[in-house]
Each structure stands twice: as C-alpha cells, then as structure tokens.
C-alpha positions in Angstrom: -0.4 2.9 301.6 0.2 1.6 298.1 3.9 2.3 298.4 4.1 0.2 301.7 2.1 -2.6 300.0 4.5 -2.6 297.0 7.5 -2.7 299.4 6.0 -5.6 301.3 5.3 -7.6 298.1 8.9 -6.9 296.9 10.4 -8.2 300.2 8.2 -11.3 300.1 9.2 -12.1 296.5 12.9 -11.4 297.0 13.3 -13.3 300.3 13.4 -16.8 298.9 15.8 -15.8 296.2 18.3 -14.5 298.8 17.8 -17.6 300.9 18.9 -20.0 298.1 22.3 -18.3 297.6 25.5 -19.6 299.3 27.4 -16.8 301.0 30.1 -15.3 298.8 33.5 -15.0 300.5 34.7 -11.5 300.8 38.1 -10.3 299.5 40.9 -11.9 301.5 38.5 -14.3 303.3 39.5 -17.9 303.1 36.7 -20.1 301.8 35.4 -22.7 304.2 36.5 -26.3 303.6 33.9 -28.6 302.1 32.3 -31.1 304.4 32.5 -34.8 303.8 28.9 -34.8 302.6 29.6 -32.0 300.1 32.7 -33.8 298.8 30.7 -37.1 298.4 27.9 -35.3 296.6 30.4 -33.7 294.2 32.1 -37.0 293.6 28.8 -38.7 292.8 27.7 -35.9 290.5 31.1 -36.2 288.6 30.6 -40.0 288.3 27.1 -39.6 287.0 28.3 -37.1 284.5 31.0 -39.4 283.2 28.6 -42.3 283.0 26.2 -40.1 281.0 28.9 -39.2 278.6 29.3 -43.0 277.9 25.7 -43.2 276.9 26.1 -40.8 274.0 26.5 -42.8 270.7 29.6 -42.2 268.5 28.7 -39.8 265.7 29.8 -40.2 262.1 31.5 -37.4 260.3 29.1 -34.8 259.1 29.3 -33.5 255.5 26.7 -30.8 255.1 27.3 -30.6 251.3 27.3 -34.4 250.9 23.9 -34.5 249.2 25.0 -31.8 246.7 28.3 -33.4 245.8 28.3 -36.8 244.2 31.0 -39.3 245.2 31.7 -40.6 241.8 32.2 -37.3 240.0 35.3 -37.0 237.9 37.8 -34.4 239.1 38.7 -31.8 236.5 42.0 -32.3 234.9 44.5 -29.5 235.3 45.2 -27.9 231.9 48.5 -26.4 230.9 48.3 -22.7 230.7 47.8 -21.5 227.1 50.9 -20.3 225.4 51.2 -16.5 225.1 50.5 -15.3 221.6 53.0 -12.9 220.1 51.9 -10.2 217.7 53.6 -9.8 214.4 53.5 -6.7 212.4 53.6 -3.0 213.2 51.8 -1.2 215.9 49.6 1.7 214.9 50.4 4.1 217.7 
C-alpha cells in the first residue's frame, strides 16, 4: 500500500514538470517552424534586452591596488650594474 502511495505521489509531482517542457526533436527530425507569434515574442524579448543594456551606466576603470599605490610616488631610478671586482694576489688552493 505504501509503495502504491509513493508511486502516486511521484507521478503527481512529476506530471507538471513534464508538461512544461517543449518536445525535443529526435535525431533527423526537422524542427517545426516558429509561428508568427513566437517570432514576435522573440523579437520583443531581444528589443527589451538591448534596451536594458542601454540602462547600464558606463563603468570607470577598476584598479584594485589603487588605494595601496600612491599616484605621486617617484619611480626608482635604474642603477648601472656594479663593476665586477677583480682579485689581485695569489690564490691559496
């Protein structure tokens, strides 16, 4: 009895989920052409999307280390490499 009740509950819960899906075309099956209403809805959705992109304000460049680095700091000067010192005298090998 419990198994039957669990199966009935599962069917009732899964039914609406399957009803919301559009049928998926099988391999080799040509998808159906969209109706004029579907084309109009897609066009309106695309227009709304493009309009919403225009509402986004332009963002300035982001510098995450900007508060650590000061703008007026002097850049270190490049120093010439030190001349190689030569040893004079004898080696104690």
